[in-house]
C-alpha positions as CSV (number, residue, x, y, z in Angstrom):
1,X,68.9,71.5,97.8
2,X,71.0,68.9,97.7
3,X,74.3,69.3,99.6
4,X,76.7,68.3,97.0
5,X,75.1,71.0,94.8
6,X,76.1,73.4,97.5
7,X,79.3,72.3,98.0
8,X,80.0,72.8,93.9
9,X,78.5,75.9,93.8
10,X,81.1,77.3,96.7
11,X,83.4,75.7,95.0
12,X,82.3,77.3,91.4
13,X,82.7,80.7,93.5
14,X,86.0,80.4,94.8
15,X,87.7,79.5,91.8
16,X,85.9,82.4,89.4
17,X,86.5,85.0,92.0
18,X,82.8,85.8,92.1
19,X,82.1,87.8,95.5
20,X,78.3,85.8,95.8
21,X,76.2,83.7,93.7
22,X,72.0,83.2,94.8
23,X,70.4,80.4,93.0
24,X,66.6,79.4,93.5
25,X,65.6,76.2,92.6
26,X,61.4,75.5,92.9
27,X,61.1,77.2,96.8
28,X,64.0,76.4,97.8
29,X,67.0,79.2,97.4
30,X,70.3,79.2,98.6
31,X,73.2,82.6,98.7
32,X,76.8,81.8,99.2
33,X,78.5,84.9,99.7
34,X,82.3,85.6,100.6
35,X,83.2,86.9,104.0
36,X,85.3,89.5,104.6
37,X,87.9,87.8,106.0
38,X,88.0,85.6,101.9
39,X,85.8,82.8,104.0
40,X,82.3,81.3,102.3
41,X,79.6,81.2,103.8
42,X,76.2,79.1,102.9
43,X,72.7,80.0,104.1
44,X,69.1,79.3,103.3
45,X,67.1,81.7,102.4
46,X,62.8,82.0,102.6
47,X,61.6,82.4,99.8
48,X,59.7,85.7,100.4
49,X,63.3,87.5,101.3
50,X,64.6,89.8,98.6
51,X,67.7,89.4,97.3
52,X,69.8,92.1,98.8
53,X,72.8,91.4,95.8
54,X,72.0,94.3,93.9
55,X,72.4,97.1,96.5
56,X,75.3,95.7,97.8
57,X,76.6,96.0,94.6
58,X,75.3,99.4,93.7
59,X,77.1,100.2,97.4
60,X,80.2,98.8,96.2
61,X,80.5,100.6,93.0
62,X,81.1,104.2,94.2
63,X,84.1,102.7,96.2
64,X,85.8,101.4,93.1
65,X,85.4,104.2,91.5
66,X,86.9,106.4,93.9
67,X,89.7,104.4,95.1
68,X,91.1,104.7,91.0
69,X,93.5,106.6,90.3
70,X,92.9,109.9,88.2
71,X,95.1,109.5,84.8
72,X,96.5,112.9,83.9
73,X,96.2,114.0,80.5
74,X,98.8,112.1,79.0
75,X,98.0,109.1,80.7
76,X,95.8,105.9,80.0
77,X,94.5,103.4,83.2
78,X,94.4,100.2,82.1
79,X,91.5,98.0,84.2
80,X,90.9,94.7,84.3
81,X,88.0,94.0,81.3
82,X,86.5,90.9,83.9
83,X,86.8,89.8,87.7
84,X,89.4,86.7,87.9
85,X,93.7,86.5,89.0
86,X,95.9,89.0,87.6
87,X,99.1,87.0,86.3
88,X,102.0,89.3,84.7
89,X,103.5,86.7,82.8
90,X,102.4,83.8,80.4
91,X,103.3,80.7,82.8
92,X,105.6,81.3,86.1
93,X,108.6,80.4,84.5
94,X,108.5,83.3,82.0
95,X,109.5,86.5,81.8
96,X,106.6,89.3,82.8
97,X,105.0,90.7,79.6
98,X,106.2,94.4,81.0
99,X,107.8,95.8,83.9
100,X,107.3,99.6,85.0
101,X,109.7,101.5,82.5
102,X,108.8,99.5,79.8
103,X,108.0,101.1,76.3
104,X,104.9,99.1,74.7
105,X,102.5,98.7,71.5
106,X,99.3,99.4,70.7
107,X,98.2,95.6,70.7
108,X,100.9,94.2,72.9
109,X,100.2,91.7,75.6
110,X,100.5,93.6,79.2
111,X,99.2,90.5,81.4
112,X,97.0,87.7,81.8
113,X,93.8,87.5,83.8
114,X,92.3,84.0,84.2
115,X,88.7,83.1,85.1
116,X,86.9,80.1,84.9
117,X,90.1,78.5,84.0
118,X,90.7,80.6,80.4
119,X,93.3,82.5,80.3
120,X,92.6,85.5,78.9
121,X,94.9,88.4,77.9
122,X,94.4,91.8,78.2
123,X,95.9,93.5,75.5
124,X,97.4,97.6,75.6
125,X,94.7,100.0,74.0
126,X,97.5,102.7,73.1
127,X,101.6,102.7,73.3
128,X,103.6,104.2,75.6
129,X,105.3,103.7,78.9
130,X,104.4,101.7,81.3
131,X,105.0,104.1,84.4
132,X,103.0,102.0,87.8
133,X,101.7,98.4,87.8
134,X,98.7,98.6,90.2
135,X,98.0,95.2,91.6
136,X,100.5,91.9,92.4
137,X,101.0,89.0,90.2
138,X,98.5,86.5,91.8
139,X,95.9,89.2,92.6
140,X,92.1,88.3,92.5
141,X,90.8,91.3,90.7
142,X,87.4,92.8,90.1
143,X,85.7,94.2,86.8
144,X,87.4,97.5,86.4
145,X,89.7,97.6,88.8
146,X,93.1,99.4,87.6
147,X,95.9,97.7,86.7
148,X,98.2,99.3,85.1
149,X,99.7,103.2,84.5
150,X,100.3,103.9,81.0
151,X,102.1,106.8,79.9
C-alpha cells in the first residue's frame, strides 16, 4: 500500500473523529486506530488476521450507556446524532445557540456537530428549558453521547 494513501487515511481519521479504520486492498491491509493518549498509529496486518474492530465497538457500547445520565420522567437527554465536533455557536464570534437555563421550543437549533467539514445543526425534539450542558465547545463527541438535558 502506498505510504501517501496511509498518510491520507491518518489525516481523514484525525479530521473525522473516527476511532479506528481498517482498509484492505488485495492482499495488503492496514488498520489505523487512535491511541488512548490521542495519537494515531498505523500497523500492517496479515491477510488472515481477523478484525478486532467489532469486538472493540461491542465492548465500548455498554460503557457509553453506563455513563449516560438517566433522565427523570419530565426530562429529555439530547444525544449526539453522529460522530464529530460539538459547537455551541454557528461561528466563534456568535453567541451560543442556548445556555443553561434557556427556554427553547421544539425544532430550535441547540448546537452544531461538525463531521467531515460539514456543519450539522442539532434541533430540539421537545420544548422546555436547558438544565445542563454536558460537553464543552469544540469537544469531539461520539454517536449517542449525551450533549444536554432539557426539562
